[in-house]
C-alpha atoms as one frame of an Amber mdcrd trajectory, in Angstrom:
protein
  -3.537 -36.916  52.940  -6.847 -38.432  51.835  -9.172 -40.384  54.152  -8.706
 -44.202  53.864 -11.103 -46.081  51.530 -13.350 -48.341  53.580 -13.833 -51.741
  52.104 -16.844 -53.453  52.910 -16.499 -56.867  54.488 -18.843 -59.794  53.443
 -19.316 -63.495  53.833 -19.049 -65.595  50.707 -22.593 -66.585  50.674 -23.527
 -62.636  50.760 -21.134 -62.090  47.917 -22.733 -65.020  45.975 -26.210 -63.756
  46.638 -25.277 -59.945  45.449 -23.603 -61.460  42.131 -26.816 -63.366  41.440
 -28.774 -60.175  41.862 -26.712 -58.347  39.581 -26.895 -61.003  36.841 -30.647
 -62.065  37.251 -32.966 -60.662  34.514 -35.808 -60.558  36.898 -33.964 -58.651
  39.661 -35.529 -54.886  39.927 -33.205 -52.124  38.678 -33.357 -50.660  42.419
 -32.214 -53.989  43.830 -29.395 -54.442  41.175 -28.035 -50.917  41.787 -27.725
 -51.743  45.439 -26.030 -54.892  44.870 -23.681 -53.016  42.530 -22.956 -50.341
  45.035 -21.997 -53.061  47.762 -19.987 -55.224  45.210 -17.906 -52.282  43.985
 -17.386 -51.000  47.552 -16.202 -54.574  48.528 -13.716 -54.368  45.551 -12.155
 -51.119  47.358 -13.428 -48.651  45.226 -14.177 -45.115  46.961 -17.610 -43.484
  47.309 -16.982 -41.185  44.855 -15.611 -43.677  42.109 -18.457 -45.827  42.747
 -20.948 -43.020  42.132 -19.380 -41.834  38.952 -19.212 -45.492  37.626 -22.846
 -46.189  38.418 -24.185 -42.569  37.787 -25.702 -42.107  41.181 -25.119 -39.844
  43.727 -22.242 -40.064  46.598 -25.256 -40.091  49.173 -26.749 -42.850  47.588
 -23.488 -44.844  47.749 -22.933 -43.607  51.422 -26.626 -44.771  52.421 -26.385
 -48.387  50.802 -22.961 -49.120  52.006 -23.725 -48.005  55.511 -27.023 -49.961
  55.609 -25.307 -53.216  54.244 -22.362 -52.791  56.713 -24.967 -52.489  59.747
 -27.549 -55.126  58.566 -26.103 -57.317  55.854 -28.221 -58.174  52.703 -31.325
 -57.528  54.666 -30.335 -53.687  54.686 -30.696 -53.380  51.060 -34.674 -53.871
  51.290 -36.683 -50.739  51.594 -37.889 -50.000  54.762 -41.409 -50.106  56.004
 -43.523 -46.645  55.963 -42.601 -45.780  52.485 -45.225 -44.642  50.061 -48.370
 -42.944  50.308 -50.596 -43.244  53.429 -54.011 -44.543  52.978 -56.403 -41.581
  52.855 -59.410 -43.821  54.197 -59.173 -45.160  57.520 -58.983 -49.095  57.902
 -61.874 -49.182  59.996 -64.026 -47.598  57.516 -62.871 -49.860  54.644 -63.417
 -52.805  56.931 -67.086 -51.668  57.790 -67.905 -51.098  53.993 -66.515 -54.916
  53.399 -68.344 -56.346  56.111 -71.664 -54.660  55.519 -71.561 -55.420  52.054
 -71.980 -59.311  52.981 -75.053 -58.331  55.001 -78.459 -57.693  53.761 -79.561
 -54.029  54.056 -82.879 -53.423  56.127 -85.783 -52.568  53.712 -83.771 -53.509
  50.535 -82.657 -56.514  48.466 -79.013 -55.537  48.028 -76.600 -52.845  48.632
 -76.033 -50.025  46.062 -73.032 -48.052  45.941 -74.924 -45.046  47.007 -76.802
 -46.889  49.839 -73.524 -48.100  51.359 -71.911 -44.780  51.058 -74.693 -42.890
  53.092 -74.261 -45.662  55.523 -70.489 -45.606  55.834 -70.372 -41.801  55.518
 -67.916 -41.788  52.507 -68.304 -41.121  48.790 -70.088 -43.342  46.129 -66.784
 -43.649  44.199 -64.885 -44.494  47.567 -67.270 -47.573  47.966 -66.841 -48.637
  44.421 -62.984 -48.432  44.742 -63.285 -50.554  47.946 -65.494 -53.061  46.551
 -63.359 -53.432  43.472 -60.098 -53.958  45.214 -61.554 -56.855  47.817 -63.342
 -58.474  44.627 -66.891 -57.588  45.999 -67.958 -55.752  42.616 -68.555 -58.930
  40.709 -70.936 -60.418  43.485 -74.553 -59.775  43.665 -75.707 -59.359  47.366
């Protein structure tokens, strides 16, 4: 005897939001897949049927079904902490940005090399920090 198929329960507002995500042209593929998984599970399809229909793994279907069941639509968002960790400590980045606005002693302005020596990082690191914060177009 097979295990009974667990049907996901949802409110009409949640169903409408998931349908909107599936139809919207601006929805990312990742969010669209998650919405489709939940909608198909709500229709009563098994995890294996959903995975075959959408071309993803059973583990993927299981993950998003469980997250939706526990947290609702909010559970379909990525959790914090994903992605690569910053390699430069935030206090070093803050130091480079704040000192860039102050005039260095004995000089008219900071160069990437002089700031790198002051902050204890490489010249290219200072250049990247300045570019990302919009400081590269300013004259100090």
